[in-house]
RODO-2510 file (C-alpha; in nm, 4 decimals, decimal comma):
residues 50
     n   res          X          Y          Z
     1     q     0,1623     1,2319    -0,5542
     2     t     0,4117     1,5130    -0,5430
     3     n     0,7333     1,3095    -0,5370
     4     s     0,8980     1,0769    -0,7847
     5     y     0,9440     0,7709    -0,5619
     6     d     0,6056     0,6635    -0,4231
     7     c     0,4559     0,5460    -0,7548
     8     g     0,4668     0,1798    -0,6579
     9     v     0,3172     0,2459    -0,3158
    10     w     0,0241     0,4249    -0,4817
    11     i    -0,0265     0,1293    -0,7155
    12     l    -0,0303    -0,1090    -0,4180
    13     a    -0,2780     0,1181    -0,2360
    14     q    -0,5068     0,1129    -0,5397
    15     m    -0,4761    -0,2658    -0,5680
    16     a    -0,5650    -0,3025    -0,1986
    17     a    -0,8731    -0,0848    -0,2506
    18     v    -0,9902    -0,2891    -0,5501
    19     l    -0,9350    -0,6173    -0,3649
    20     r    -1,1549    -0,4802    -0,0864
    21     g    -1,4320    -0,3963    -0,3331
    22     y    -1,3694    -0,0226    -0,3788
    23     d    -1,3164     0,1620    -0,7062
    24     i    -1,0499     0,3960    -0,5727
    25     t    -0,8290     0,4196    -0,2681
    26     g    -0,9060     0,6532     0,0187
    27     v    -0,5356     0,6911     0,0933
    28     k    -0,4133     1,0503     0,0840
    29     e    -0,0572     1,1648     0,0333
    30     h    -0,0070     1,2258     0,4058
    31     d    -0,1138     0,8609     0,4680
    32     i     0,1561     0,7049     0,2494
    33     t     0,4086     0,6649     0,5323
    34     s     0,1516     0,4739     0,7380
    35     f     0,0483     0,2668     0,4364
    36     r     0,4133     0,1818     0,3693
    37     h     0,4438     0,0654     0,7318
    38     f     0,1227    -0,1403     0,6904
    39     l     0,2778    -0,3129     0,3875
    40     q     0,5962    -0,3831     0,5840
    41     v     0,3958    -0,5470     0,8633
    42     l     0,2110    -0,7627     0,6091
    43     i     0,5374    -0,8725     0,4495
    44     h     0,6805    -0,9714     0,7877
    45     c     0,3724    -1,1878     0,8514
    46     v     0,4346    -1,4022     0,5430
    47     e     0,5840    -1,7392     0,6289
    48     v     0,8879    -1,8346     0,4295
    49     p     0,9009    -2,2074     0,3581
    50     t     1,2238    -2,3753     0,4583
***
């Protein structure tokens, strides 16, 4: 990571890797924008109870 604002995204990428049974993430710095979009899509799929 070469910036000071993607720390949380990297943590979420690592958590996703561990939940899938991997030790480390395969996400590279140039993939972070796509991974951020992937997270946004997942969030929009969550049903909010009313």
